C-alpha positions as MATLAB code, in Angstrom:
seq = 'MDRRAVLAQLDELLPRGGAVVLVASPFCHLDSRVVTRRLTWDVDGLIGLQLSYSYSSPARLGDRLPAFVRKLRQALLADNPAGRWEQELSAEVLVARRPVVDLNRS';
ca = [
      19.926   25.212  -13.386;
      18.672   21.890  -11.888;
      17.909   21.268   -8.230;
      20.858   18.812   -7.753;
      23.434   21.297   -9.129;
      21.932   23.918   -6.890;
      22.021   21.552   -3.948;
      25.627   20.759   -4.633;
      26.716   24.481   -4.816;
      24.850   24.732   -1.548;
      27.025   22.018    0.021;
      30.067   23.655   -1.093;
      28.958   26.941    0.416;
      27.442   25.581    3.400;
      29.685   22.541    4.511;
      27.711   21.805    7.771;
      24.808   20.496    5.961;
      22.267   18.261    7.577;
      24.367   14.982    6.794;
      27.601   16.465    8.250;
      25.759   17.592   11.346;
      23.888   14.089   11.680;
      27.000   12.150   11.016;
      28.621   13.829   14.263;
      25.468   13.081   16.152;
      23.989   10.174   18.040;
      21.933    9.669   14.808;
      25.012    8.747   12.737;
      23.613    5.865   10.663;
      22.295    7.650    7.609;
      20.019    6.500    4.769;
      19.200    8.388    1.760;
      16.009    7.890   -0.645;
      15.325    9.657   -3.746;
      11.603    9.500   -5.187;
      11.157   10.773   -8.711;
       7.751   11.186  -10.233;
       6.929   12.315  -13.711;
       3.774   14.586  -14.208;
       2.018   15.341  -17.493;
      -0.062   18.399  -17.499;
      -2.714   19.612  -19.766;
      -3.985   23.230  -20.107;
      -7.170   22.717  -17.614;
      -4.831   20.891  -15.173;
      -2.415   23.880  -15.200;
      -4.873   26.371  -14.891;
      -6.552   24.333  -11.793;
      -3.246   24.246  -10.190;
      -2.730   27.842  -10.651;
      -6.319   28.638   -9.325;
      -5.289   26.476   -6.136;
      -2.549   28.844   -4.883;
      -3.764   31.308   -2.365;
      -2.353   34.351   -4.519;
      -4.498   33.550   -7.502;
      -7.442   31.637   -6.138;
     -10.965   32.431   -7.370;
     -11.647   34.281   -3.993;
      -8.732   36.496   -4.734;
      -9.257   37.210   -8.235;
     -13.024   37.890   -7.675;
     -14.695   39.369  -10.937;
     -11.254   39.094  -12.745;
     -11.447   35.279  -12.491;
     -12.670   35.013  -16.173;
     -10.456   37.349  -17.707;
      -7.530   35.861  -15.776;
      -8.380   32.328  -16.911;
      -8.843   33.214  -20.642;
      -5.541   34.962  -20.656;
      -3.802   32.167  -18.973;
      -5.080   29.653  -21.256;
      -3.932   32.033  -24.132;
      -0.442   32.266  -22.726;
      -0.213   28.576  -22.165;
      -1.184   27.601  -25.682;
       1.213   30.105  -27.247;
       3.891   28.472  -25.233;
       2.983   25.053  -26.415;
       0.141   24.474  -28.993;
      -0.022   20.799  -28.145;
      -1.267   21.770  -24.814;
       0.744   19.275  -22.816;
       3.801   19.607  -20.342;
       6.070   17.174  -18.640;
       7.388   18.014  -15.192;
       9.671   15.626  -13.366;
       9.494   16.206   -9.509;
      12.337   14.710   -7.216;
      12.477   14.453   -3.506;
      15.183   13.330   -1.252;
      14.576   11.822    2.160;
      17.454   11.520    4.598;
      16.766    9.299    7.524;
      19.151    9.325   10.486;
      19.089    6.414   12.855;
      21.027    5.710   16.285;
      23.230    2.901   16.015;
      21.776   -0.607   17.035;
      23.065   -1.556   20.483;
      23.443   -5.309   20.989;
      22.202   -5.904   24.369;
      23.494   -9.517   24.062;
      27.049   -8.517   23.940;
      29.244   -8.926   26.957;
];
């Protein structure tokens, strides 16, 4: 299931989501932006990414690091022998502002 479908379901289950709360607040002027970025990963990039996580860092793996890297490389290439993966990342930002007050208005 994609991220937007999950968020849509959450909005149904939790109707007092961020936008609903903000519209009823002094910060009722909302603006939303979605930023999408496509990444292309190769085997070495994915291995580096995996090793950057604290639970699978070289320090955590210790003497098991070479075997881990070897098995991870084998698993990745078994999944995709071409050794390239596409990933699309999306982030939505909701900006809430107070209404502009016209000080020249009588």
